[in-house]
C-alpha positions in Angstrom: 8.3 33.9 10.9 7.0 37.2 11.7 5.6 38.5 14.9 2.0 38.1 13.8 2.2 34.7 13.0 3.8 33.9 16.3 1.4 35.7 18.3 -1.4 34.1 16.4 -0.2 30.6 17.3 0.6 31.7 20.8 -2.9 32.8 21.3 -4.1 29.4 19.8 -1.9 27.3 22.2 -3.3 29.2 25.2 -6.9 27.0 25.0 -4.4 24.3 26.4 -4.4 24.2 30.3 -0.8 22.8 30.9 2.3 24.4 30.0 3.7 20.9 28.3 0.5 21.0 26.1 1.2 24.6 24.8 4.8 24.0 24.3 3.9 20.6 22.3 1.4 22.8 20.3 4.2 25.4 19.8 6.3 22.4 18.3 4.1 21.1 16.0 3.2 24.9 15.0 7.0 25.6 14.0 7.5 22.2 12.6 4.7 22.5 10.2 5.3 26.1 9.2 9.1 25.2 8.4 8.3 21.8 6.9 10.7 20.3 9.2 10.6 16.5 10.1 8.3 15.7 12.8 9.5 15.1 16.1 6.6 14.8 18.0 3.5 12.9 18.6 -0.1 13.2 19.8 -3.5 15.1 19.0 -2.2 18.7 20.3 1.2 18.2 18.5 -0.7 17.3 15.1 -3.1 20.2 15.5 -0.1 22.6 15.6 1.6 21.2 12.8 -1.7 21.6 10.8 -2.0 24.8 11.7 1.8 25.6 10.7 1.3 24.1 7.4 -1.9 26.0 7.0 -0.3 29.5 8.0 2.4 28.9 5.9 0.2 27.8 2.6 -1.8 31.1 3.1 1.3 33.0 3.6 3.0 32.0 0.0 -0.6 32.4 -1.8 -0.8 36.0 -0.7 2.8 36.3 -2.1 2.1 34.3 -5.2 -0.9 36.9 -5.7 1.2 40.0 -5.1 3.8 39.0 -7.8 1.0 38.1 -10.1 -0.7 41.6 -9.7 2.6 43.3 -9.9 3.7 41.3 -13.1 0.3 42.2 -14.6 0.6 45.8 -13.6 4.0 46.2 -15.3 2.5 44.7 -18.4 -0.4 46.7 -18.6 1.8 50.2 -18.0 4.3 48.8 -20.6 1.2 48.5 -23.2 -0.3 51.8 -22.5 3.4 53.4 -23.1 3.4 51.7 -26.2 0.2 53.2 -27.1 0.9 56.9 -26.2 4.1 56.5 -28.5 
C-alpha cells in the first residue's frame, strides 16, 4: 500500500470518535484492500473493508488502463515505422 492510500484511510477513520472504532475501520480497510480473510465484524469494520476493496479495485483498473494505453501506443508507433520504410 502506498502512503496516499493509507493517509486517505486514516482521514476517513477520523470520523469515528473512539480509538477502538478508528482501529476497527482501519483493520477492515487493510483486510479489504489485501483481500484477507475477515477477522472482524460490525458496521464500522464492514465499512472499512468495503472501502479497502473499492480502493484496490480502482488501483488495479488504473494499472490496466495504463498497460492498455502503453500497448496501443507501441502498436501505433510500430505501424508508423513500417509505413516510413
